Each structure stands twice: as C-alpha cells, then as structure tokens.
PASEBA-1860 file (N, C-alpha, C; in nm, 3 decimals):
! residues 273
1> MNKNLKPQ> 2.122/-0.208/-2.405/2.036/-0.114/-2.334/2.091/0.028/-2.349 ~ 2.000/0.124/-2.365/2.037/0.265/-2.370/2.116/0.301/-2.245 ~ 2.237/0.363/-2.262/2.321/0.393/-2.146/2.252/0.488/-2.049 ~ 2.157/0.569/-2.099/2.086/0.662/-2.011/1.989/0.590/-1.917 ~ 1.954/0.467/-1.953/1.861/0.390/-1.870/1.931/0.321/-1.754 ~ 2.063/0.302/-1.766/2.133/0.225/-1.663/2.124/0.289/-1.524 ~ 2.153/0.421/-1.509/2.139/0.479/-1.374/1.998/0.467/-1.320 ~ 1.899/0.485/-1.409/1.759/0.475/-1.368/1.727/0.333/-1.325
9> RDIISQSI> 1.776/0.234/-1.400/1.752/0.094/-1.364/1.817/0.062/-1.230 ~ 1.940/0.110/-1.209/2.009/0.083/-1.083/1.931/0.138/-0.965 ~ 1.879/0.260/-0.981/1.803/0.324/-0.872/1.674/0.249/-0.844 ~ 1.600/0.215/-0.950/1.473/0.145/-0.930/1.497/0.006/-0.872 ~ 1.599/-0.063/-0.922/1.630/-0.196/-0.869/1.665/-0.190/-0.721 ~ 1.740/-0.087/-0.682/1.776/-0.070/-0.541/1.652/-0.037/-0.458 ~ 1.562/0.046/-0.514/1.438/0.080/-0.443/1.352/-0.043/-0.422 ~ 1.344/-0.129/-0.524/1.267/-0.254/-0.513/1.327/-0.342/-0.404
17> KEYQPLFL> 1.459/-0.352/-0.403/1.529/-0.435/-0.305/1.506/-0.386/-0.163 ~ 1.500/-0.253/-0.145/1.490/-0.196/-0.011/1.346/-0.174/0.034 ~ 1.250/-0.203/-0.052/1.110/-0.176/-0.017/1.067/-0.251/0.109 ~ 0.999/-0.178/0.199/0.938/-0.237/0.317/0.795/-0.184/0.328 ~ 0.698/-0.271/0.353/0.561/-0.223/0.368/0.534/-0.158/0.503 ~ 0.618/-0.189/0.603/0.595/-0.138/0.738/0.729/-0.123/0.808 ~ 0.755/-0.007/0.866/0.884/0.013/0.931/0.876/0.128/1.029 ~ 0.986/0.148/1.104/0.992/0.250/1.207/1.076/0.368/1.156
25> YRPKDKEY> 1.019/0.487/1.169/1.086/0.610/1.127/1.132/0.685/1.252 ~ 1.262/0.719/1.259/1.318/0.784/1.377/1.394/0.910/1.335 ~ 1.381/1.017/1.412/1.453/1.141/1.379/1.604/1.121/1.369 ~ 1.659/1.031/1.448/1.804/1.012/1.446/1.853/0.950/1.315 ~ 1.759/0.900/1.233/1.796/0.843/1.103/1.789/0.946/0.990 ~ 1.765/1.073/1.026/1.745/1.177/0.924/1.863/1.185/0.828 ~ 1.984/1.176/0.878/2.101/1.184/0.792/2.101/1.070/0.690 ~ 2.060/0.951/0.734/2.054/0.835/0.645/1.952/0.859/0.533
33> WDKKRREG> 1.832/0.910/0.570/1.729/0.932/0.469/1.766/1.046/0.376 ~ 1.835/1.148/0.427/1.882/1.257/0.340/1.980/1.204/0.237 ~ 2.064/1.110/0.278/2.160/1.048/0.186/2.084/0.971/0.077 ~ 1.980/0.898/0.118/1.899/0.823/0.022/1.835/0.918/-0.080 ~ 1.786/1.030/-0.030/1.721/1.127/-0.118/1.822/1.180/-0.222 ~ 1.944/1.212/-0.177/2.047/1.263/-0.268/2.085/1.159/-0.373 ~ 2.076/1.032/-0.335/2.107/0.925/-0.429/1.996/0.904/-0.532 ~ 1.880/0.966/-0.505/1.769/0.950/-0.598/1.677/0.836/-0.565
41> LAQFYLKE> 1.702/0.767/-0.452/1.616/0.655/-0.414/1.481/0.709/-0.366 ~ 1.376/0.671/-0.434/1.242/0.726/-0.409/1.172/0.651/-0.297 ~ 1.210/0.681/-0.175/1.147/0.619/-0.060/1.049/0.720/0.002 ~ 1.008/0.698/0.125/0.919/0.791/0.194/1.002/0.895/0.268 ~ 0.944/1.014/0.286/1.008/1.117/0.366/0.900/1.187/0.448 ~ 0.928/1.211/0.576/0.829/1.270/0.667/0.881/1.399/0.729 ~ 0.787/1.486/0.759/0.818/1.603/0.840/0.814/1.561/0.987 ~ 0.843/1.654/1.076/0.855/1.620/1.218/0.727/1.564/1.277
49> KGELIPWE> 0.612/1.612/1.235/0.484/1.570/1.293/0.419/1.454/1.217 ~ 0.499/1.379/1.145/0.445/1.264/1.074/0.375/1.298/0.945 ~ 0.392/1.421/0.895/0.332/1.463/0.769/0.417/1.414/0.652 ~ 0.351/1.370/0.546/0.422/1.319/0.430/0.482/1.431/0.347 ~ 0.606/1.415/0.305/0.669/1.505/0.208/0.652/1.440/0.071 ~ 0.573/1.500/-0.019/0.548/1.437/-0.151/0.674/1.433/-0.236 ~ 0.676/1.339/-0.330/0.780/1.337/-0.431/0.755/1.449/-0.530 ~ 0.853/1.478/-0.612/0.833/1.576/-0.719/0.729/1.522/-0.817
57> GEKILKVF> 0.624/1.601/-0.842/0.520/1.558/-0.934/0.406/1.482/-0.870 ~ 0.422/1.442/-0.744/0.319/1.366/-0.674/0.218/1.461/-0.609 ~ 0.090/1.427/-0.616/-0.015/1.509/-0.556/-0.084/1.431/-0.444 ~ -0.100/1.493/-0.328/-0.177/1.434/-0.219/-0.324/1.463/-0.245 ~ -0.403/1.359/-0.271/-0.543/1.376/-0.307/-0.634/1.389/-0.185 ~ -0.601/1.314/-0.080/-0.687/1.316/0.038/-0.607/1.273/0.160 ~ -0.638/1.332/0.273/-0.574/1.295/0.400/-0.683/1.256/0.499 ~ -0.668/1.142/0.564/-0.763/1.095/0.664/-0.695/1.096/0.801
65> DNVTLNVK> -0.763/1.150/0.900/-0.710/1.153/1.036/-0.779/1.050/1.124 ~ -0.706/1.003/1.227/-0.762/0.910/1.327/-0.829/0.789/1.263 ~ -0.759/0.730/1.169/-0.810/0.612/1.098/-0.767/0.484/1.170 ~ -0.853/0.384/1.169/-0.816/0.251/1.218/-0.764/0.170/1.099 ~ -0.637/0.131/1.107/-0.575/0.053/0.999/-0.512/-0.073/1.057 ~ -0.510/-0.177/0.976/-0.434/-0.296/1.012/-0.367/-0.348/0.887 ~ -0.254/-0.412/0.904/-0.176/-0.462/0.792/-0.149/-0.610/0.814 ~ -0.161/-0.688/0.707/-0.144/-0.831/0.719/-0.063/-0.885/0.601
73> DDTFKSKF> 0.026/-0.976/0.630/0.101/-1.047/0.527/0.045/-1.189/0.524 ~ -0.018/-1.228/0.413/-0.087/-1.357/0.411/0.007/-1.476/0.403 ~ 0.139/-1.450/0.395/0.234/-1.561/0.396/0.299/-1.580/0.532 ~ 0.265/-1.492/0.624/0.331/-1.494/0.755/0.263/-1.595/0.847 ~ 0.337/-1.692/0.899/0.280/-1.794/0.987/0.278/-1.741/1.130 ~ 0.158/-1.718/1.179/0.145/-1.655/1.310/0.031/-1.717/1.387 ~ 0.044/-1.718/1.518/-0.063/-1.768/1.603/-0.184/-1.674/1.600 ~ -0.164/-1.553/1.547/-0.273/-1.456/1.537/-0.347/-1.468/1.404
81> KKMRVAKR> -0.315/-1.570/1.326/-0.367/-1.582/1.190/-0.519/-1.579/1.185 ~ -0.588/-1.642/1.279/-0.733/-1.652/1.275/-0.802/-1.543/1.355 ~ -0.724/-1.450/1.406/-0.781/-1.341/1.485/-0.857/-1.244/1.395 ~ -0.967/-1.186/1.446/-1.037/-1.084/1.369/-0.941/-0.972/1.331 ~ -0.951/-0.930/1.206/-0.857/-0.830/1.156/-0.861/-0.702/1.238 ~ -0.980/-0.662/1.282/-0.994/-0.534/1.352/-0.950/-0.541/1.497 ~ -0.932/-0.660/1.551/-0.903/-0.673/1.693/-0.772/-0.606/1.728 ~ -0.779/-0.509/1.819/-0.663/-0.436/1.868/-0.591/-0.358/1.758
89> APNKWKLF> -0.660/-0.332/1.647/-0.596/-0.254/1.541/-0.578/-0.109/1.586 ~ -0.460/-0.051/1.566/-0.437/0.088/1.606/-0.533/0.183/1.534 ~ -0.582/0.284/1.603/-0.683/0.373/1.545/-0.641/0.519/1.543 ~ -0.512/0.545/1.547/-0.464/0.683/1.543/-0.376/0.709/1.421 ~ -0.402/0.634/1.314/-0.324/0.652/1.192/-0.365/0.780/1.120 ~ -0.270/0.841/1.052/-0.298/0.945/0.954/-0.266/0.884/0.819 ~ -0.365/0.884/0.729/-0.349/0.816/0.600/-0.344/0.920/0.488 ~ -0.239/0.910/0.407/-0.220/1.000/0.293/-0.247/0.921/0.165
97> FTTERIVA> -0.350/0.962/0.093/-0.387/0.898/-0.033/-0.338/0.990/-0.145 ~ -0.240/0.945/-0.223/-0.179/1.030/-0.325/-0.199/0.970/-0.464 ~ -0.148/1.038/-0.565/-0.159/0.989/-0.702/-0.071/0.868/-0.728 ~ 0.018/0.833/-0.633/0.113/0.724/-0.659/0.120/0.618/-0.551 ~ 0.062/0.644/-0.432/0.080/0.550/-0.322/-0.014/0.584/-0.207 ~ -0.022/0.492/-0.112/-0.082/0.518/0.018/0.032/0.515/0.120 ~ 0.038/0.620/0.201/0.133/0.623/0.312/0.053/0.649/0.439 ~ 0.070/0.566/0.539/0.000/0.583/0.666/0.103/0.596/0.777
105> TIPYGKTL> 0.085/0.693/0.866/0.178/0.714/0.976/0.103/0.714/1.108 ~ 0.170/0.666/1.211/0.112/0.666/1.345/0.226/0.683/1.446 ~ 0.208/0.766/1.549/0.311/0.778/1.651/0.341/0.642/1.713 ~ 0.467/0.615/1.732/0.510/0.485/1.785/0.440/0.452/1.916 ~ 0.419/0.553/1.998/0.356/0.531/2.129/0.210/0.493/2.121 ~ 0.146/0.507/2.002/0.004/0.475/1.987/-0.019/0.334/1.936 ~ 0.085/0.259/1.912/0.070/0.124/1.857/0.072/0.020/1.968 ~ -0.017/-0.077/1.956/-0.018/-0.191/2.047/0.009/-0.319/1.970
113> KIGDIVEL> -0.062/-0.336/1.859/-0.049/-0.456/1.778/-0.081/-0.417/1.635 ~ 0.005/-0.450/1.542/-0.018/-0.415/1.402/-0.022/-0.542/1.319 ~ -0.139/-0.602/1.314/-0.164/-0.714/1.224/-0.066/-0.830/1.238 ~ -0.051/-0.903/1.131/0.035/-1.020/1.128/0.169/-0.993/1.061 ~ 0.189/-0.873/1.009/0.299/-0.857/0.916/0.437/-0.870/0.981 ~ 0.451/-0.825/1.104/0.578/-0.843/1.176/0.553/-0.858/1.324 ~ 0.636/-0.933/1.390/0.628/-0.944/1.535/0.704/-0.831/1.604 ~ 0.780/-0.755/1.525/0.863/-0.649/1.581/0.782/-0.551/1.665
121> FTTTFKRQ> 0.658/-0.521/1.621/0.579/-0.421/1.689/0.480/-0.481/1.788 ~ 0.490/-0.610/1.815/0.400/-0.675/1.909/0.467/-0.679/2.046 ~ 0.398/-0.630/2.147/0.457/-0.630/2.281/0.348/-0.635/2.387 ~ 0.378/-0.695/2.500/0.283/-0.698/2.612/0.309/-0.583/2.707 ~ 0.416/-0.506/2.681/0.451/-0.395/2.767/0.393/-0.265/2.713 ~ 0.372/-0.170/2.803/0.318/-0.041/2.764/0.419/0.032/2.675 ~ 0.367/0.092/2.568/0.454/0.165/2.476/0.514/0.289/2.543 ~ 0.639/0.314/2.514/0.699/0.440/2.554/0.678/0.540/2.441
129> SHKNYYVV> 0.653/0.664/2.477/0.626/0.766/2.376/0.758/0.827/2.330 ~ 0.820/0.767/2.230/0.943/0.821/2.175/0.908/0.939/2.085 ~ 0.956/1.056/2.118/0.918/1.176/2.047/0.954/1.168/1.899 ~ 0.853/1.191/1.816/0.868/1.194/1.671/0.915/1.061/1.612 ~ 0.891/0.949/1.683/0.908/0.816/1.624/0.773/0.778/1.562 ~ 0.777/0.729/1.439/0.653/0.692/1.372/0.667/0.553/1.310 ~ 0.559/0.476/1.319/0.546/0.355/1.239/0.483/0.398/1.108 ~ 0.538/0.352/0.997/0.493/0.395/0.865/0.450/0.274/0.783
137> GYFPHSML> 0.331/0.281/0.725/0.286/0.183/0.627/0.299/0.247/0.489 ~ 0.355/0.173/0.394/0.396/0.232/0.267/0.357/0.141/0.152 ~ 0.261/0.183/0.068/0.205/0.097/-0.036/0.193/0.170/-0.169 ~ 0.284/0.143/-0.264/0.276/0.205/-0.397/0.158/0.148/-0.477 ~ 0.093/0.236/-0.555/-0.019/0.190/-0.638/0.025/0.088/-0.743 ~ 0.154/0.088/-0.777/0.201/-0.005/-0.880/0.183/-0.151/-0.839 ~ 0.171/-0.178/-0.709/0.157/-0.316/-0.662/0.012/-0.355/-0.637 ~ -0.082/-0.261/-0.652/-0.221/-0.289/-0.615/-0.283/-0.391/-0.710
145> AGIVLRLK> -0.333/-0.500/-0.654/-0.393/-0.607/-0.734/-0.545/-0.607/-0.724 ~ -0.601/-0.565/-0.610/-0.746/-0.567/-0.594/-0.791/-0.490/-0.472 ~ -0.920/-0.456/-0.472/-0.982/-0.384/-0.361/-1.108/-0.460/-0.321 ~ -1.123/-0.485/-0.191/-1.237/-0.561/-0.141/-1.313/-0.479/-0.039 ~ -1.445/-0.465/-0.060/-1.531/-0.400/0.037/-1.611/-0.505/0.112 ~ -1.611/-0.495/0.242/-1.690/-0.586/0.325/-1.807/-0.505/0.381 ~ -1.928/-0.545/0.345/-2.048/-0.469/0.381/-2.137/-0.550/0.474 ~ -2.188/-0.485/0.576/-2.284/-0.549/0.665/-2.420/-0.551/0.598
153> QGKPTCEH> -2.480/-0.667/0.589/-2.610/-0.677/0.525/-2.714/-0.600/0.604 ~ -2.794/-0.522/0.531/-2.902/-0.448/0.596/-2.859/-0.316/0.658 ~ -2.728/-0.283/0.649/-2.680/-0.157/0.706/-2.605/-0.079/0.599 ~ -2.632/0.051/0.589/-2.572/0.132/0.481/-2.430/0.179/0.511 ~ -2.352/0.092/0.574/-2.214/0.128/0.606/-2.119/0.019/0.556 ~ -1.996/0.059/0.536/-1.891/-0.034/0.493/-1.812/-0.077/0.615 ~ -1.804/-0.207/0.637/-1.732/-0.257/0.755/-1.582/-0.233/0.743 ~ -1.525/-0.263/0.626/-1.387/-0.225/0.600/-1.357/-0.237/0.451
161> IAFIYKNK> -1.252/-0.166/0.411/-1.198/-0.177/0.275/-1.062/-0.245/0.286 ~ -1.038/-0.344/0.202/-0.910/-0.414/0.202/-0.839/-0.389/0.068 ~ -0.720/-0.334/0.075/-0.639/-0.313/-0.044/-0.534/-0.424/-0.049 ~ -0.532/-0.499/-0.158/-0.444/-0.615/-0.168/-0.330/-0.583/-0.265 ~ -0.207/-0.596/-0.214/-0.088/-0.563/-0.292/-0.003/-0.688/-0.314 ~ 0.052/-0.700/-0.434/0.138/-0.814/-0.466/0.283/-0.767/-0.474 ~ 0.372/-0.845/-0.415/0.514/-0.814/-0.419/0.591/-0.940/-0.455 ~ 0.667/-0.934/-0.564/0.744/-1.050/-0.610/0.880/-1.050/-0.541
169> LKNRVVNY> 0.902/-1.148/-0.455/1.028/-1.163/-0.384/1.097/-1.288/-0.435 ~ 1.204/-1.265/-0.514/1.275/-1.374/-0.579/1.177/-1.453/-0.666 ~ 1.148/-1.578/-0.631/1.060/-1.658/-0.716/0.921/-1.679/-0.658 ~ 0.884/-1.601/-0.559/0.751/-1.614/-0.502/0.684/-1.479/-0.489 ~ 0.552/-1.481/-0.488/0.473/-1.358/-0.476/0.412/-1.352/-0.337 ~ 0.433/-1.240/-0.268/0.379/-1.219/-0.134/0.264/-1.119/-0.144 ~ 0.154/-1.149/-0.079/0.040/-1.056/-0.076/0.039/-0.981/0.057 ~ 0.032/-0.848/0.048/0.010/-0.765/0.165/-0.131/-0.709/0.156
177> TLYFFNYG> -0.203/-0.707/0.267/-0.337/-0.651/0.269/-0.343/-0.538/0.371 ~ -0.388/-0.422/0.324/-0.405/-0.305/0.410/-0.554/-0.290/0.438 ~ -0.594/-0.306/0.564/-0.734/-0.295/0.603/-0.761/-0.153/0.654 ~ -0.862/-0.091/0.596/-0.895/0.047/0.625/-1.036/0.051/0.683 ~ -1.048/0.086/0.814/-1.177/0.086/0.882/-1.232/0.228/0.897 ~ -1.360/0.235/0.930/-1.425/0.363/0.963/-1.422/0.461/0.846 ~ -1.439/0.410/0.725/-1.436/0.502/0.611/-1.565/0.582/0.598 ~ -1.679/0.514/0.597/-1.803/0.589/0.581/-1.913/0.506/0.518
185> PQKQSEEF> -2.018/0.573/0.464/-2.132/0.504/0.404/-2.093/0.417/0.286 ~ -2.176/0.319/0.257/-2.147/0.223/0.151/-2.128/0.292/0.016 ~ -2.221/0.380/-0.021/-2.212/0.446/-0.152/-2.085/0.526/-0.164 ~ -2.051/0.599/-0.059/-1.929/0.680/-0.058/-1.806/0.590/-0.071 ~ -1.806/0.475/-0.003/-1.695/0.380/-0.010/-1.680/0.324/-0.150 ~ -1.791/0.290/-0.213/-1.786/0.232/-0.347/-1.733/0.333/-0.448 ~ -1.777/0.458/-0.438/-1.729/0.562/-0.530/-1.580/0.586/-0.510 ~ -1.537/0.588/-0.385/-1.395/0.606/-0.354/-1.312/0.493/-0.414
193> CLKFKNLA> -1.359/0.370/-0.398/-1.283/0.254/-0.447/-1.278/0.249/-0.599 ~ -1.386/0.286/-0.666/-1.385/0.289/-0.813/-1.283/0.391/-0.865 ~ -1.280/0.508/-0.803/-1.184/0.611/-0.843/-1.041/0.563/-0.818 ~ -1.021/0.500/-0.703/-0.890/0.450/-0.666/-0.845/0.340/-0.763 ~ -0.936/0.250/-0.797/-0.905/0.143/-0.891/-0.863/0.198/-1.026 ~ -0.938/0.295/-1.078/-0.906/0.353/-1.208/-0.773/0.427/-1.205 ~ -0.745/0.497/-1.095/-0.618/0.567/-1.081/-0.501/0.469/-1.084 ~ -0.514/0.359/-1.009/-0.407/0.259/-1.003/-0.389/0.190/-1.138
201> CKLQLNLL> -0.500/0.159/-1.207/-0.492/0.095/-1.339/-0.417/0.185/-1.438 ~ -0.453/0.312/-1.442/-0.389/0.405/-1.537/-0.242/0.424/-1.503 ~ -0.211/0.433/-1.375/-0.072/0.447/-1.334/0.009/0.325/-1.377 ~ -0.045/0.207/-1.356/0.027/0.085/-1.389/0.047/0.071/-1.540 ~ -0.055/0.107/-1.618/-0.039/0.102/-1.764/0.074/0.194/-1.809 ~ 0.083/0.312/-1.747/0.191/0.406/-1.781/0.327/0.352/-1.739 ~ 0.330/0.272/-1.633/0.456/0.219/-1.583/0.507/0.100/-1.664 ~ 0.420/0.035/-1.739/0.460/-0.086/-1.810/0.572/-0.060/-1.911
209> KLVKDLSL> 0.571/0.057/-1.974/0.679/0.089/-2.067/0.813/0.096/-1.993 ~ 0.812/0.159/-1.875/0.933/0.166/-1.795/0.978/0.027/-1.753 ~ 0.883/-0.057/-1.712/0.915/-0.196/-1.673/0.979/-0.271/-1.790 ~ 0.924/-0.249/-1.910/0.978/-0.314/-2.030/1.118/-0.262/-2.062 ~ 1.135/-0.129/-2.062/1.265/-0.069/-2.096/1.375/-0.115/-2.002 ~ 1.338/-0.136/-1.875/1.438/-0.176/-1.775/1.449/-0.327/-1.760 ~ 1.372/-0.401/-1.841/1.377/-0.549/-1.842/1.354/-0.607/-1.703 ~ 1.254/-0.554/-1.632/1.224/-0.601/-1.497/1.135/-0.724/-1.498
217> LSQSELSR> 1.058/-0.742/-1.606/0.971/-0.859/-1.621/0.985/-0.912/-1.763 ~ 0.951/-1.039/-1.782/0.958/-1.098/-1.916/0.848/-1.042/-2.005 ~ 0.863/-1.059/-2.135/0.763/-1.008/-2.230/0.629/-1.076/-2.209 ~ 0.630/-1.206/-2.178/0.505/-1.279/-2.156/0.434/-1.228/-2.030 ~ 0.511/-1.200/-1.923/0.451/-1.145/-1.802/0.393/-1.007/-1.828 ~ 0.466/-0.926/-1.903/0.419/-0.792/-1.935/0.288/-0.796/-2.014 ~ 0.281/-0.884/-2.112/0.160/-0.896/-2.195/0.041/-0.939/-2.110 ~ 0.064/-1.035/-2.022/-0.044/-1.084/-1.937/-0.092/-0.974/-1.842
225> IRSKITEN> 0.000/-0.902/-1.782/-0.037/-0.795/-1.688/-0.109/-0.682/-1.761 ~ -0.058/-0.645/-1.879/-0.123/-0.537/-1.956/-0.266/-0.574/-1.991 ~ -0.287/-0.699/-2.030/-0.421/-0.745/-2.066/-0.516/-0.738/-1.947 ~ -0.468/-0.783/-1.829/-0.551/-0.782/-1.709/-0.586/-0.640/-1.666 ~ -0.486/-0.552/-1.666/-0.509/-0.415/-1.622/-0.607/-0.344/-1.716 ~ -0.589/-0.362/-1.848/-0.677/-0.300/-1.946/-0.820/-0.347/-1.927 ~ -0.836/-0.477/-1.908/-0.970/-0.535/-1.886/-1.032/-0.479/-1.758 ~ -0.955/-0.470/-1.653/-1.009/-0.423/-1.524/-1.035/-0.272/-1.524
233> LEEKEFEV> -0.960/-0.197/-1.603/-0.984/-0.053/-1.614/-1.121/-0.027/-1.676 ~ -1.160/-0.110/-1.770/-1.289/-0.092/-1.839/-1.406/-0.141/-1.755 ~ -1.380/-0.224/-1.653/-1.487/-0.280/-1.570/-1.536/-0.176/-1.469 ~ -1.667/-0.152/-1.470/-1.726/-0.050/-1.382/-1.806/-0.111/-1.267 ~ -1.830/-0.242/-1.272/-1.912/-0.307/-1.170/-1.826/-0.390/-1.075 ~ -1.872/-0.400/-0.951/-1.808/-0.485/-0.852/-1.848/-0.630/-0.872 ~ -1.756/-0.722/-0.843/-1.793/-0.863/-0.834/-1.851/-0.884/-0.695 ~ -1.972/-0.941/-0.687/-2.043/-0.949/-0.559/-2.061/-1.095/-0.518
241> RENREKFK> -2.039/-1.124/-0.391/-2.070/-1.256/-0.336/-2.117/-1.241/-0.192 ~ -2.198/-1.334/-0.149/-2.247/-1.334/-0.012/-2.155/-1.418/0.075 ~ -2.129/-1.372/0.194/-2.042/-1.442/0.288/-2.123/-1.475/0.413 ~ -2.167/-1.598/0.424/-2.251/-1.637/0.537/-2.164/-1.686/0.652 ~ -2.173/-1.616/0.764/-2.096/-1.651/0.881/-2.189/-1.702/0.991 ~ -2.129/-1.740/1.101/-2.207/-1.804/1.208/-2.311/-1.710/1.268 ~ -2.274/-1.584/1.289/-2.364/-1.494/1.359/-2.420/-1.382/1.271 ~ -2.361/-1.359/1.155/-2.411/-1.252/1.069/-2.370/-1.278/0.925
249> NTTIKTLY> -2.445/-1.218/0.835/-2.415/-1.229/0.694/-2.353/-1.098/0.645 ~ -2.259/-1.110/0.553/-2.198/-0.992/0.494/-2.196/-1.006/0.343 ~ -2.184/-0.893/0.277/-2.168/-0.890/0.132/-2.026/-0.846/0.100 ~ -1.959/-0.921/0.013/-1.822/-0.890/-0.027/-1.825/-0.838/-0.170 ~ -1.775/-0.718/-0.190/-1.767/-0.660/-0.324/-1.620/-0.640/-0.361 ~ -1.583/-0.685/-0.481/-1.442/-0.686/-0.519/-1.420/-0.613/-0.652 ~ -1.313/-0.533/-0.655/-1.264/-0.471/-0.778/-1.123/-0.524/-0.804 ~ -1.092/-0.554/-0.928/-0.959/-0.604/-0.962/-0.882/-0.498/-1.040
257> VGGIPLPI> -0.754/-0.487/-1.010/-0.669/-0.390/-1.078/-0.577/-0.462/-1.176 ~ -0.508/-0.565/-1.131/-0.414/-0.638/-1.214/-0.286/-0.660/-1.137 ~ -0.217/-0.551/-1.108/-0.103/-0.559/-1.019/0.030/-0.592/-1.082 ~ 0.116/-0.491/-1.102/0.256/-0.517/-1.133/0.320/-0.564/-1.003 ~ 0.374/-0.684/-0.996/0.418/-0.737/-0.866/0.553/-0.684/-0.819 ~ 0.575/-0.555/-0.843/0.699/-0.491/-0.801/0.667/-0.348/-0.756 ~ 0.732/-0.300/-0.651/0.707/-0.163/-0.605/0.782/-0.061/-0.690 ~ 0.732/-0.039/-0.814/0.796/0.056/-0.904/0.762/0.198/-0.859
265> FPRITYKY> 0.863/0.281/-0.848/0.841/0.418/-0.803/0.849/0.510/-0.925 ~ 0.737/0.559/-0.973/0.735/0.633/-1.100/0.779/0.779/-1.086 ~ 0.906/0.802/-1.061/0.956/0.937/-1.047/0.958/1.008/-1.182 ~ 0.915/1.133/-1.181/0.921/1.213/-1.302/1.067/1.250/-1.332 ~ 1.140/1.283/-1.228/1.283/1.313/-1.245/1.361/1.239/-1.137 ~ 1.487/1.208/-1.167/1.576/1.145/-1.070/1.694/1.237/-1.047 ~ 1.738/1.240/-0.923/1.856/1.320/-0.891/1.972/1.225/-0.863 ~ 2.079/1.245/-0.935/2.195/1.158/-0.918/2.305/1.232/-0.843
273> L> 2.389/1.158/-0.777/2.504/1.220/-0.710/2.605/1.269/-0.815
END
C-alpha cells in the first residue's frame, strides 16, 4: 500500500469504528471534540445553538426548522417495535441537508422518545433543560441504501419520507431508518427525493475508489455495489406499490441508491497532528 494512504486509512477506519447514528452533545465535551478535530477525525461539530459547523468543502444545501423526526434501528428488539413510527416523535428538530450527510439536532429538553434506536433517551420523567445539550442524529450519504415515500391515497401530501441507511458491523449489516415528517406536498417530496438519490449515488461512486485504495471492501463487493449504484443513478422512476391497511390505504414509492455499508467520510483534506 502507498505509504501516503496509511494515515488516511487509519483516520477513516477510526471514524468508522466510532460512528454513532444518535448521541448526546454536551458543551463540557468541547475539549474532547476539539482533540478529535485536530486528529483529523471527521465527526460532527456544532455551534452553541445547535448549528452545524460544515467540514471543509462541504456545502449545506437546505436547513429545515421544527421538523418531526424519528429514528429506528430495525435490528433492535424492543417492546415499542409495533408502535406507529410517528407516535411521540420529537418535533423540534433542526435538520441540515448537506452535500455529504444529514445532521439533525434537537435540544435535549425537547426529547421525550426517540424511536427504537436506543433506550438511553427513553424516560417517564420530565426532561430537564440542560443548556446547550443536544441530541444529534448523524447520517452520511455514503450509507444511504434507499428512500421510501409513504403517500396517503387521495391526498396530495406525503405522510413521511424514510431514509434507509446500511451499516456493516463486523459480519452483519444493520439498517437505520430516519423518518422525516411534515415535509410538504407529494410533488415537492418526490422532486426532493430524486435530487437526494442522485446526489447520494454520485457521492458513493466517487467514494468507491477511496474504498478500493484503502481495501475496506473486497473486489467482489465493490463490483456489486458499483453495479447497483450505477443502475440506480440512471433510474428516474419510483417503484410503486399499494399498501392496504385496516383503516386506510397508502401508496409506497421507493427509490434505491445502492449503499456502501460503511460510514465513509469523504474529506477533501485531512489534518494530521
């Protein structure tokens, strides 16, 4: 291996190891995160009011305020498994949609229940408002495998958008789903999702060379992923199916990306100690 790739591989491997889809951000940890930044580890960084600090070369494309979001880990065994996804979902998230990831932040005091992904944030007690404590949802586009729109039949609105991310942990793949509510009209949602799908596909294709150079996946896995992403990038239509439920019918529209099952952070430059 090229000796110049070794520091980059070490940093990316450490970033993959430390990746968390949901966690608590506290001002008292600032020194720790500053150390991570100096080491070149491409994690999230926030300003005091929960605003995202972009990476070098990263562009924030859109910011959504007062969004209802929920996060679910489909491998997590929970008594809440069959609960409606929207039930008790926090609705004070700020969502940052960038060229490389989705980052969502919410004041710790505004959370009651956050999906199935962890029990850490589930409590029957009233939240205390810890100043400048934020719960952060963190989803790199490199892991995006598919986008699902759930539409109410007969109504020109989108019930929710689900972004499905794959993460390879040792020898198993874990799916995380980010549910995004209150987006807007159906046409607007579809256009947004098509643009998002194409952005993620192009980003992942660009990352495959880095994945190959760093030997993060086998050649057969790389070929299969490249083929899927290329095919899905060219696809302009949604896969449509009807979902008949007890009290109402919905239409499910799906876009596929492909999904590198690793949270690769595509930094333009790395800073080393």
